[in-house]
Phi, psi and omega in degrees: 000323179296318180295321179296317179298318180302313183286330173298317179295324177297322177295319179302318179278008175065026180060017180289337190250019181254135178298141178287338183256096184289346177294342181282347185292152168213166186299317181297318178300310183294322178297317179292320178299318177298313181301318181290312186289335179285354176287349179265138176214160177248148182294146180285336179235124179279136180236191184300314178269117180279128182217163172240146184255151179219146175247110175216150178054038179061026181229146169275126182243127180253122184246124174272121182253174176209150177264010185289329183204165181302324186286357181251022180229141175276120178264151182304332178301325178295322179292322177298316180295317179299317179298318179297314181297320181293321187267001180232035184294328180290322181280321181234079182288138178257355183300122179063019177265149176272122186233137172237136172250128175259143185061048188292336177062243180278348173096008184302312181296316179298321179295314180297318177300320179295316179297328179278005170106005184274157171266104196253139166245117180259126185234151173189186180286159185304325187288347179248001185294326181297311179293322178299314180298319179300309183296316181297313182296314183298320188266350181248350181301126179063016179246340194235150175291321180243131176279125185297147176260130177254126188217144177288137174214113172259121188305130176080359185249126173048042183294315181291327179292314185271334180223067181299133185296335179288339185252331184250122177228106183263132175284324181224143169245128179253137179213122179234118178054045176270350181254112174207186189286089174214166188273013188244028182290327177293322176294325175298317179297318177299320181293314175306312184296319181293319185283345183272137161255178184298333182258007179284137177250131175260130168250121190226113178253135182211150174260128180276121183246323186206176186299333182300324178296317180297320179295323178294319178300318178300316180291321179303321184287351173293326187252342185228144170278125189244134178232129177279119181265327186205136178231121180239085182302327182294337174254355182060035184240138174237145177243126182244154166244137182220147172226150181289140180294146186294320180288143181284120179236126183281136177279000000 
């Protein structure tokens, strides 16, 4: 039944998230992919507000999506990151930690971080903030110690004004599928660098689609020490941990 569910979900996603090289698959990879993807469910009865459901941190999470833009859809990289955070709470506790998510989109990662006890700031571009605020508010009310803050963040723009380093100290930065074919990757790198202190940990899940992603990873490693935490070839997704390098390197 699990294998059938896995392949049905792949059809739902239009095979967009499957590695082209099936020789890369292994049993552990497929089992984890099945475990992650089965956390998603659709409601049995459709109502006025169309939503998709997810099970993380022992909670049912309802996400309202939209097809209007990339930031209004839950991508599998977000589910991979949520699964990792949920299953590694002893090693990477989020309780009472300051967390920022960049490119939060529908807010799934921010919601899970909040439920796991973090003080979360969820950020994205202005056009998705309304939907992000709705999802965050709906799913964290009366569930969390800290009510998440939803805030606009345009990569590379007015960073010191909106997130002064003297006032904001984040323990963790969350990023899921923020690297894809767009012209703002250098601004993304600047944003990572600004938000990081020496003890800040970045958790970054991404799906590799084209050579541009590989080139960004190469450039990212000039400024950050990067560790591969999880590789899921069947979803073509990798999860990284990163910390800023100790030596000062100018962007």
